NUGUSE-64122 format. One line per 4 residues: number of its first residue (from 1); for each residue x, y, z of N, C-alpha, C. Coordinates in Angstrom, 1 decimal. Example, Ala and Ser with C-alpha at 12.3 -4.5 7.8 and 13.67 -1.06 7.14 Angstrom:
1	13.2:-5.7:7.8:12.3:-4.5:7.8:13.2:-3.3:7.8  12.8:-2.2:7.1:13.7:-1.1:7.1:12.9:0.0:7.9
This chain:
1	15.6:-41.8:-51.1:15.5:-40.4:-50.7:15.9:-40.1:-49.2  15.4:-40.9:-48.3:15.8:-40.7:-46.9:17.3:-41.0:-46.7  17.8:-42.0:-47.5:19.2:-42.3:-47.4:20.1:-41.1:-47.9  19.7:-40.5:-49.0:20.5:-39.4:-49.5:20.4:-38.2:-48.6
5	19.3:-37.9:-48.0:19.1:-36.8:-47.1:20.0:-37.0:-45.9  19.9:-38.1:-45.3:20.7:-38.4:-44.1:22.2:-38.3:-44.4  22.6:-39.0:-45.5:24.1:-39.0:-45.8:24.6:-37.6:-46.1  23.8:-36.7:-46.7:24.3:-35.4:-47.0:24.2:-34.4:-45.8
9	23.1:-34.5:-45.0:22.8:-33.4:-44.1:22.7:-33.8:-42.6  23.0:-35.0:-42.3:22.8:-35.5:-40.9:23.6:-34.6:-39.9  24.9:-34.2:-40.3:25.7:-33.5:-39.4:25.3:-32.1:-39.1  24.4:-31.6:-39.9:23.9:-30.2:-39.7:22.6:-30.1:-39.0
13	22.1:-31.3:-38.5:20.8:-31.3:-37.9:21.0:-31.7:-36.4  20.7:-30.7:-35.5:21.1:-30.9:-34.1:19.9:-31.2:-33.2  20.3:-31.8:-32.1:19.3:-31.9:-31.0:19.5:-30.7:-30.1  18.4:-30.0:-29.7:18.5:-28.8:-28.9:17.9:-29.1:-27.5
17	18.7:-28.7:-26.5:18.2:-28.8:-25.1:18.4:-27.4:-24.5  17.3:-26.9:-23.9:17.3:-25.6:-23.3:16.7:-25.7:-21.9  17.1:-24.8:-21.0:16.5:-24.7:-19.7:16.0:-23.2:-19.5  14.8:-23.1:-19.1:14.2:-21.8:-18.8:13.6:-21.7:-17.4
21	13.4:-20.5:-16.9:12.9:-20.4:-15.6:12.0:-19.2:-15.5  11.2:-19.2:-14.4:10.3:-18.0:-14.1:10.8:-17.5:-12.7  11.1:-16.3:-12.6:11.7:-15.7:-11.4:10.8:-14.5:-11.0  10.6:-14.4:-9.7:9.9:-13.3:-9.1:10.8:-12.1:-8.9
25	10.2:-11.0:-8.6:11.0:-9.7:-8.4:11.9:-9.9:-7.2  11.6:-10.8:-6.2:12.5:-11.0:-5.1:13.6:-12.1:-5.3  13.6:-12.6:-6.6:14.6:-13.6:-6.9:14.1:-15.0:-6.7  12.9:-15.2:-6.2:12.4:-16.5:-6.1:12.2:-17.2:-7.4
29	12.6:-18.4:-7.6:12.4:-19.2:-8.8:11.2:-20.0:-8.6  10.1:-19.7:-9.4:8.9:-20.4:-9.3:8.8:-21.6:-10.2  9.6:-21.6:-11.2:9.5:-22.8:-12.1:10.8:-22.8:-12.9  11.4:-24.0:-13.0:12.6:-24.2:-13.9:12.4:-25.5:-14.6
33	12.4:-25.4:-16.0:12.0:-26.5:-16.8:13.0:-26.7:-18.0  13.2:-27.9:-18.4:14.0:-28.3:-19.5:13.1:-28.5:-20.7  13.5:-28.1:-21.9:12.8:-28.3:-23.1:13.7:-28.8:-24.2  13.2:-29.7:-25.1:14.1:-30.2:-26.1:13.4:-30.2:-27.4
37	14.2:-30.3:-28.5:13.6:-30.3:-29.9:14.8:-30.5:-30.9  14.5:-30.1:-32.1:15.4:-30.2:-33.2:15.7:-28.9:-33.8  16.9:-28.7:-34.4:17.3:-27.5:-35.1:18.1:-27.9:-36.3  18.4:-27.0:-37.2:19.3:-27.3:-38.3:19.9:-26.0:-38.8
41	21.1:-26.2:-39.4:21.9:-25.0:-39.9:21.2:-24.5:-41.2  20.9:-23.2:-41.2:20.3:-22.6:-42.3:21.2:-21.5:-43.0  22.2:-21.1:-42.3:23.2:-20.2:-42.9:24.4:-20.3:-42.0  25.5:-19.8:-42.5:26.8:-19.9:-41.7:26.6:-19.4:-40.3
45	26.7:-20.3:-39.3:26.6:-20.0:-37.9:25.2:-19.7:-37.4  24.2:-20.1:-38.2:22.8:-19.8:-37.8:22.0:-21.1:-37.8  21.2:-21.3:-36.7:20.4:-22.5:-36.6:18.9:-22.1:-36.5  18.1:-22.8:-37.2:16.6:-22.6:-37.2:16.0:-23.6:-36.3
49	14.9:-23.3:-35.7:14.1:-24.2:-34.9:12.7:-23.6:-34.7  11.9:-24.1:-33.8:10.6:-23.6:-33.5:10.7:-22.5:-32.4  9.7:-21.6:-32.4:9.6:-20.6:-31.3:9.3:-21.3:-30.0  8.5:-22.4:-30.0:8.1:-23.1:-28.8:9.3:-23.9:-28.2
53	10.4:-24.0:-28.9:11.6:-24.6:-28.4:12.5:-23.5:-27.8  12.7:-22.4:-28.6:13.6:-21.3:-28.2:13.0:-20.4:-27.1  11.7:-20.2:-27.1:11.0:-19.4:-26.1:9.7:-20.2:-25.7  9.8:-21.2:-25.0:8.7:-22.1:-24.7:7.5:-21.5:-23.9
57	7.8:-20.4:-23.3:6.7:-19.8:-22.5:5.7:-19.0:-23.4  6.0:-18.8:-24.7:5.1:-18.1:-25.6:3.9:-19.0:-25.9  2.7:-18.5:-25.8:1.5:-19.3:-26.2:1.4:-20.5:-25.3  1.8:-20.4:-24.0:1.7:-21.5:-23.1:0.8:-21.1:-21.9
61	-0.3:-21.8:-21.7:-1.3:-21.3:-20.7:-0.7:-21.3:-19.3  0.1:-22.3:-18.9:0.6:-22.3:-17.5:1.6:-21.2:-17.4  2.4:-21.0:-18.4:3.4:-19.9:-18.3:2.7:-18.5:-18.2  1.6:-18.4:-19.0:0.9:-17.1:-18.9:0.3:-16.8:-17.5
65	-0.1:-17.9:-16.8:-0.5:-17.7:-15.4:0.6:-17.2:-14.5  1.8:-17.7:-14.7:2.9:-17.2:-13.9:3.3:-15.8:-14.2  3.3:-15.4:-15.5:3.6:-14.0:-15.9:2.5:-13.1:-15.4  1.3:-13.5:-15.3:0.2:-12.6:-14.8:0.4:-12.4:-13.3
69	1.1:-13.4:-12.6:1.3:-13.3:-11.2:2.6:-12.5:-10.9  3.3:-12.0:-12.0:4.5:-11.2:-11.8:5.8:-11.9:-12.1  5.8:-13.2:-12.3:7.0:-13.9:-12.6:7.5:-13.5:-14.0  8.8:-13.5:-14.2:9.4:-13.1:-15.5:10.1:-14.4:-16.1
73	9.8:-14.7:-17.3:10.5:-15.9:-17.9:11.9:-15.5:-18.4  12.8:-16.5:-18.4:14.1:-16.2:-18.8:14.7:-17.5:-19.3  15.3:-17.5:-20.5:16.0:-18.6:-21.1:17.4:-18.7:-20.5  17.6:-19.6:-19.5:18.9:-19.7:-18.8:20.0:-20.2:-19.7
77	19.7:-21.2:-20.5:20.7:-21.8:-21.4:20.0:-22.6:-22.5  20.6:-22.5:-23.7:20.1:-23.4:-24.8:21.4:-23.9:-25.5  21.4:-25.2:-25.7:22.5:-25.8:-26.3:22.1:-26.6:-27.6  23.0:-26.7:-28.5:22.8:-27.5:-29.7:23.8:-28.6:-29.7
81	23.3:-29.9:-29.8:24.2:-31.1:-29.9:24.2:-31.6:-31.3  25.3:-31.4:-32.0:25.4:-31.9:-33.4:25.9:-33.3:-33.4  25.5:-34.2:-34.4:26.1:-35.5:-34.5:27.6:-35.4:-34.7  28.3:-36.3:-34.0:29.8:-36.3:-34.1:30.5:-35.4:-33.2
85	29.8:-34.4:-32.6:30.4:-33.5:-31.6:30.2:-34.0:-30.2  31.2:-34.0:-29.4:31.2:-34.6:-28.1:30.6:-33.8:-26.9  30.1:-32.6:-27.3:29.4:-31.8:-26.3:28.6:-30.8:-27.0  27.7:-30.1:-26.2:26.8:-29.2:-26.8:27.5:-27.8:-27.1
89	26.9:-27.1:-28.0:27.4:-25.8:-28.4:26.3:-24.8:-28.0  26.7:-23.7:-27.3:25.7:-22.7:-26.9:25.1:-22.0:-28.1  23.8:-21.7:-28.0:23.2:-20.9:-29.0:22.9:-19.5:-28.4  23.2:-18.5:-29.1:23.1:-17.1:-28.6:22.2:-16.3:-29.6
93	21.9:-15.1:-29.2:21.2:-14.1:-30.0:19.9:-14.8:-30.6  19.1:-15.3:-29.7:17.9:-16.0:-30.1:16.8:-15.0:-30.6  16.3:-15.2:-31.8:15.2:-14.4:-32.4:14.0:-15.2:-32.7  12.8:-14.7:-32.3:11.6:-15.5:-32.6:10.7:-14.7:-33.5
97	9.9:-15.4:-34.3:8.9:-14.7:-35.1:7.7:-14.3:-34.3  7.1:-13.1:-34.6:5.9:-12.7:-33.9:4.6:-13.4:-34.6  4.8:-13.9:-35.8:3.7:-14.4:-36.5:3.6:-15.9:-36.6  4.8:-16.6:-36.6:4.9:-18.0:-36.8:5.7:-18.7:-35.7
101	5.5:-20.0:-35.6:6.2:-20.8:-34.6:7.6:-21.1:-35.1  8.4:-20.0:-35.3:9.8:-20.1:-35.8:10.8:-19.3:-35.0  12.0:-19.7:-35.0:13.1:-19.0:-34.3:14.4:-19.3:-35.0  15.3:-18.4:-34.8:16.7:-18.6:-35.3:17.6:-18.2:-34.1
105	18.8:-18.8:-34.1:19.8:-18.4:-33.1:21.2:-18.6:-33.8  22.2:-17.9:-33.2:23.6:-18.0:-33.7:24.3:-19.1:-32.9  25.2:-19.8:-33.5:26.1:-20.8:-32.9:27.1:-20.0:-32.1  27.3:-20.2:-30.8:28.2:-19.4:-30.0:29.6:-19.5:-30.3
109	30.1:-20.7:-30.7:31.5:-21.0:-30.9:32.0:-20.1:-32.1  33.2:-19.5:-31.9:33.8:-18.8:-33.0:34.3:-19.7:-34.1  34.9:-20.8:-33.7:35.4:-21.8:-34.6:34.3:-22.9:-34.8  33.8:-23.0:-36.0:32.7:-24.0:-36.2:33.2:-25.1:-37.2
113	32.9:-26.3:-36.8:33.4:-27.4:-37.7:32.9:-27.3:-39.1  33.7:-27.7:-40.1:33.4:-27.6:-41.5:32.2:-28.3:-41.9  31.8:-29.4:-41.1:30.7:-30.2:-41.5:29.4:-29.6:-41.2  29.4:-28.5:-40.5:28.1:-27.8:-40.2:27.7:-26.9:-41.4
117	27.3:-27.5:-42.4:27.0:-26.8:-43.7:25.5:-26.4:-43.7  25.2:-25.2:-44.2:23.8:-24.9:-44.2:23.0:-25.8:-45.2  21.8:-26.1:-44.8:20.9:-26.9:-45.6:20.3:-26.1:-46.7  20.1:-26.6:-47.9:19.6:-25.8:-49.0:18.1:-25.5:-48.8
121	17.7:-24.3:-48.9:16.3:-23.9:-48.7:15.7:-23.8:-50.1  14.5:-24.4:-50.2:13.8:-24.4:-51.5:13.2:-23.0:-51.9  13.3:-22.7:-53.1:12.7:-21.5:-53.7:11.4:-21.9:-54.4  11.2:-23.2:-54.6:10.0:-23.6:-55.4:8.7:-23.7:-54.5
125	7.6:-23.7:-55.1:6.3:-23.9:-54.4:6.2:-25.3:-54.0  5.7:-25.6:-52.8:5.4:-26.9:-52.3:4.2:-27.4:-53.0  4.2:-28.7:-53.5:3.1:-29.2:-54.3:2.5:-30.4:-53.5  1.2:-30.3:-53.2:0.5:-31.4:-52.5:0.7:-32.7:-53.4
129	1.0:-33.8:-52.6:1.2:-35.1:-53.3:2.6:-35.5:-53.4  3.5:-34.5:-53.3:4.9:-34.8:-53.5:5.5:-35.5:-52.3  6.6:-36.2:-52.5:7.2:-37.0:-51.4:8.0:-36.0:-50.5  8.0:-36.3:-49.2:8.8:-35.5:-48.2:9.5:-36.4:-47.3
133	10.6:-35.9:-46.7:11.4:-36.6:-45.7:11.5:-35.6:-44.5  11.2:-36.0:-43.3:11.3:-35.2:-42.1:12.4:-35.8:-41.3  13.3:-35.0:-40.8:14.5:-35.4:-40.1:14.5:-34.7:-38.7  14.7:-35.5:-37.7:14.8:-34.8:-36.3:15.0:-35.8:-35.2
137	14.6:-35.5:-34.0:14.9:-36.3:-32.8:13.6:-36.6:-32.1  12.6:-37.3:-32.8:11.4:-37.6:-32.1:11.6:-38.4:-30.9  10.9:-38.1:-29.8:11.1:-38.7:-28.5:12.4:-38.3:-27.8  13.2:-37.5:-28.4:14.4:-36.9:-27.7:15.3:-38.0:-27.1
141	15.7:-37.7:-25.9:16.7:-38.6:-25.3:16.1:-40.0:-25.0  14.8:-40.1:-24.9:14.2:-41.5:-24.7:14.6:-42.4:-25.9  14.4:-41.9:-27.1:14.8:-42.7:-28.3:16.3:-42.9:-28.4  17.0:-41.9:-28.1:18.5:-42.0:-28.2:19.0:-43.0:-27.1
145	18.4:-43.0:-26.0:18.8:-44.0:-24.9:18.4:-45.4:-25.3  17.3:-45.5:-26.0:16.9:-46.9:-26.5:17.9:-47.5:-27.5  18.6:-46.6:-28.2:19.6:-47.1:-29.1:21.0:-47.3:-28.5  21.1:-47.0:-27.3:22.5:-47.2:-26.6:22.7:-48.6:-26.3
149	24.0:-49.0:-26.2:24.3:-50.4:-25.9:23.6:-50.9:-24.6  23.1:-52.1:-24.5:22.4:-52.5:-23.4:23.1:-52.4:-22.1  24.5:-52.6:-22.2:25.3:-52.5:-21.0:25.3:-51.1:-20.4  25.0:-50.1:-21.2:25.1:-48.7:-20.7:23.7:-48.1:-20.4
153	22.6:-48.6:-20.9:21.4:-47.8:-20.9:20.9:-47.7:-19.4  21.1:-48.7:-18.6:20.5:-48.5:-17.2:21.3:-47.4:-16.4  22.6:-47.4:-16.6:23.4:-46.4:-15.9:23.1:-45.0:-16.5  22.9:-44.9:-17.8:22.6:-43.6:-18.4:21.3:-43.1:-18.0
157	20.3:-44.0:-17.8:18.9:-43.6:-17.5:18.8:-42.9:-16.1  19.8:-43.1:-15.3:19.7:-42.6:-13.9:20.2:-41.1:-13.9  20.7:-40.6:-15.0:21.3:-39.2:-15.0:20.2:-38.2:-15.2  20.5:-36.9:-14.8:19.6:-35.8:-15.1:19.6:-35.6:-16.6
161	18.6:-34.9:-17.1:18.3:-34.8:-18.6:19.5:-34.2:-19.3  20.1:-33.1:-18.8:21.2:-32.4:-19.5:22.4:-33.3:-19.4  22.7:-33.8:-18.2:23.8:-34.7:-18.0:23.7:-35.9:-19.0  22.5:-36.5:-19.1:22.3:-37.6:-20.0:22.6:-37.2:-21.4
165	22.1:-36.0:-21.8:22.3:-35.6:-23.2:23.8:-35.4:-23.5  24.6:-34.9:-22.5:26.0:-34.8:-22.7:26.7:-36.1:-22.8  26.2:-37.1:-22.0:26.8:-38.4:-22.1:26.5:-39.1:-23.4  25.3:-38.9:-23.9:24.9:-39.5:-25.2:25.8:-38.9:-26.3
169	26.1:-37.6:-26.2:26.9:-36.9:-27.2:28.3:-37.5:-27.1  28.8:-37.7:-25.9:30.2:-38.2:-25.7:30.3:-39.6:-26.3  29.2:-40.3:-26.3:29.2:-41.7:-26.8:28.8:-41.8:-28.3  28.7:-40.6:-29.0:28.3:-40.5:-30.4:26.9:-41.2:-30.6
173	26.0:-41.0:-29.7:24.6:-41.6:-29.8:23.6:-40.5:-30.2  24.0:-39.3:-30.5:23.1:-38.3:-30.9:23.1:-38.3:-32.4  22.1:-38.9:-33.0:21.9:-39.1:-34.4:20.5:-39.0:-34.8  20.1:-38.1:-35.7:18.7:-37.9:-36.1:18.1:-39.0:-36.8
177	16.8:-39.1:-36.8:16.0:-40.1:-37.5:15.3:-39.5:-38.6  15.0:-40.3:-39.7:14.3:-39.8:-40.9:13.0:-40.6:-41.0  11.9:-39.9:-41.3:10.7:-40.5:-41.7:10.2:-40.0:-43.1  9.5:-40.9:-43.8:9.2:-40.6:-45.2:7.7:-40.5:-45.3
181	7.2:-39.6:-46.2:5.7:-39.6:-46.4:5.4:-38.7:-47.6  4.2:-38.2:-47.6:3.8:-37.3:-48.7:3.1:-36.1:-48.2  3.2:-35.0:-49.0:2.6:-33.7:-48.6:1.1:-33.8:-49.0  0.3:-33.7:-48.0:-1.1:-33.8:-48.2:-1.8:-32.5:-48.6
185	-1.3:-31.4:-48.1:-2.0:-30.1:-48.4:-1.0:-29.0:-48.1  -1.2:-27.8:-48.7:-0.5:-26.6:-48.5:-1.5:-25.5:-48.3  -1.5:-24.8:-47.2:-2.4:-23.8:-46.8:-1.6:-22.5:-46.4  -1.5:-21.6:-47.3:-0.7:-20.4:-47.0:0.7:-20.8:-46.6
189	1.1:-20.5:-45.3:2.5:-20.9:-44.9:2.5:-22.3:-44.2  1.4:-23.0:-44.2:1.3:-24.3:-43.5:1.4:-25.4:-44.4  2.1:-26.5:-44.0:2.3:-27.7:-44.7:1.7:-28.9:-43.9  1.0:-29.8:-44.6:0.4:-30.9:-43.9:0.9:-32.1:-44.6
193	1.4:-33.1:-43.8:2.0:-34.3:-44.4:1.8:-35.5:-43.5  2.1:-36.7:-44.1:1.9:-37.9:-43.3:3.2:-38.6:-42.8  4.3:-37.9:-42.9:5.6:-38.4:-42.4:5.4:-38.3:-40.8  5.6:-39.4:-40.1:5.3:-39.5:-38.7:6.4:-38.8:-37.9
197	6.0:-38.2:-36.8:7.0:-37.6:-35.9:6.4:-37.7:-34.4  7.1:-37.1:-33.5:6.7:-37.2:-32.1:7.3:-36.0:-31.4  7.0:-35.8:-30.1:7.6:-34.7:-29.3:9.1:-34.9:-29.4  9.8:-33.8:-29.6:11.2:-33.8:-29.8:11.6:-33.6:-31.3
201	10.7:-33.9:-32.2:10.9:-33.7:-33.6:10.6:-32.3:-34.1  10.0:-31.5:-33.2:9.7:-30.1:-33.5:11.0:-29.3:-33.9  10.9:-28.5:-35.0:12.1:-27.7:-35.4:12.9:-28.4:-36.4  12.6:-29.7:-36.8:13.4:-30.4:-37.8:13.1:-30.0:-39.2
205	14.0:-30.2:-40.2:13.7:-29.8:-41.5:12.8:-30.8:-42.2  12.0:-30.3:-43.1:11.1:-31.1:-44.0:11.7:-30.9:-45.4  12.2:-32.0:-46.0:12.8:-32.0:-47.3:11.8:-32.4:-48.4  12.0:-31.8:-49.6:11.2:-32.3:-50.7:12.0:-33.4:-51.5
209	11.5:-33.9:-52.6:12.1:-34.9:-53.3:13.5:-34.5:-54.0  13.7:-33.2:-54.0:15.0:-32.7:-54.6:16.0:-32.6:-53.5  15.7:-32.9:-52.3:16.6:-32.8:-51.2:16.8:-31.3:-50.7  15.8:-30.5:-50.9:15.8:-29.1:-50.4:14.8:-29.0:-49.3
213	15.0:-28.1:-48.4:14.1:-27.8:-47.3:12.9:-27.0:-47.7  11.7:-27.6:-47.5:10.5:-26.8:-47.9:9.8:-26.3:-46.6  10.2:-26.9:-45.5:9.4:-26.5:-44.3:10.2:-26.8:-43.0  9.6:-26.4:-41.9:10.1:-26.7:-40.5:9.0:-27.4:-39.8
217	9.3:-28.6:-39.3:8.4:-29.5:-38.6:7.9:-28.8:-37.4  6.6:-28.8:-37.1:6.1:-28.0:-36.0:5.2:-28.7:-35.0  4.3:-29.5:-35.5:3.3:-30.2:-34.6:2.7:-31.4:-35.3  2.0:-32.2:-34.5:1.3:-33.3:-35.0:0.0:-33.5:-34.2
221	-1.0:-34.2:-34.8:-2.2:-34.5:-34.1:-2.2:-35.9:-33.7  -2.5:-36.2:-32.4:-2.6:-37.6:-31.9:-3.8:-38.3:-32.6  -3.5:-39.5:-33.0:-4.6:-40.3:-33.5:-4.7:-40.4:-35.0  -4.0:-39.5:-35.7:-4.1:-39.5:-37.2:-2.7:-39.1:-37.7
225	-2.0:-40.1:-38.3:-0.7:-39.8:-38.8:-0.6:-38.9:-40.0  -1.8:-38.7:-40.7:-1.8:-37.9:-41.8:-1.8:-36.4:-41.5  -1.8:-36.0:-40.2:-1.9:-34.6:-39.9:-0.6:-34.2:-39.1  0.5:-34.4:-39.7:1.7:-33.8:-39.2:1.8:-32.4:-39.9
229	2.2:-31.4:-39.1:2.2:-30.1:-39.7:3.6:-29.4:-39.6  3.8:-28.6:-40.6:5.1:-27.8:-40.7:4.7:-26.4:-41.1  5.8:-25.5:-41.1:5.6:-24.2:-41.6:6.5:-24.0:-42.8  6.0:-23.4:-43.8:6.8:-23.2:-45.0:8.1:-22.4:-44.7
233	9.2:-22.8:-45.4:10.5:-22.2:-45.2:10.5:-20.8:-45.6  9.5:-20.4:-46.5:9.4:-19.0:-46.9:9.1:-18.1:-45.7  8.4:-18.6:-44.7:8.1:-17.8:-43.5:9.4:-17.6:-42.6  10.4:-18.4:-42.9:11.6:-18.3:-42.1:12.5:-17.1:-42.6
237	12.4:-16.8:-43.8:13.4:-15.9:-44.4:13.5:-14.5:-43.8  12.4:-13.8:-43.4:12.6:-12.6:-42.7:13.4:-12.7:-41.4  13.2:-13.7:-40.6:14.1:-13.9:-39.4:15.5:-14.1:-39.8  15.8:-14.9:-40.8:17.1:-15.2:-41.2:17.8:-14.0:-41.8
241	17.1:-13.2:-42.5:17.7:-11.9:-43.0:18.0:-11.0:-41.9  17.2:-10.9:-40.9:17.5:-10.0:-39.7:18.7:-10.5:-39.0  18.8:-11.8:-38.8:20.0:-12.4:-38.1:21.3:-12.1:-38.9  21.2:-12.2:-40.2:22.4:-12.0:-41.0:22.8:-10.6:-41.1
245	21.8:-9.7:-41.1:22.1:-8.2:-41.1:22.8:-7.8:-39.8  22.3:-8.4:-38.6:23.0:-8.0:-37.3:24.4:-8.6:-37.3  24.6:-9.8:-37.7:25.9:-10.4:-37.7:26.8:-9.7:-38.6  26.3:-9.3:-39.8:27.2:-8.5:-40.7:27.6:-7.2:-40.2
249	26.8:-6.6:-39.3:27.2:-5.2:-38.8:28.1:-5.3:-37.6  28.3:-6.5:-37.0:29.2:-6.6:-35.9:30.7:-6.6:-36.2
């Protein structure tokens, strides 16, 4: 099952790196931070991920303190690095859900590689006990750097995070990882499973045994591998429909 999922869909699952900042009314930059995660193609030219990746200042206590002080958050840049592509692709028209930790964005390039095929989204109900595969980039560039040739890893490690990501892409070292487990519970739009993940895996697809996406990986609890959590793909559909309507009217 993990082999089939990776062979079919690896090229459509991207590593996302974004930079956001908080700026005062006088132009002072109070905070500039990088954030990374996973995304995947859900429709032609559209990538899905988590809201806390696309707009990381939402539901963040430290960010809320800055906004209360008058600083305004801004997503300076967000890039998608797909396997086999030698540089990042800008993501534009970012839309986030008001209810769930979900977001979609359009791929900025007019010409998109044929291998960026949308992943199949399941219409079936998720069933506790069934097998699942989670694909993404847990530990982000740290894990990708660990996979690099030993002769290169020390030189790469000295680079800034965005520069490092671009170098890893140029060396074809951006490749997602798959973990296997079982769906433990389904609660409204939440999925609970024991396929392990880590920071950086947020936003990755959760596949069922048929190879269709049933959810978007979102969070995990330290200390218990049985409590990895995702959001049902059904909660993504209103965002996706809104993005497709806007794109169709342009």
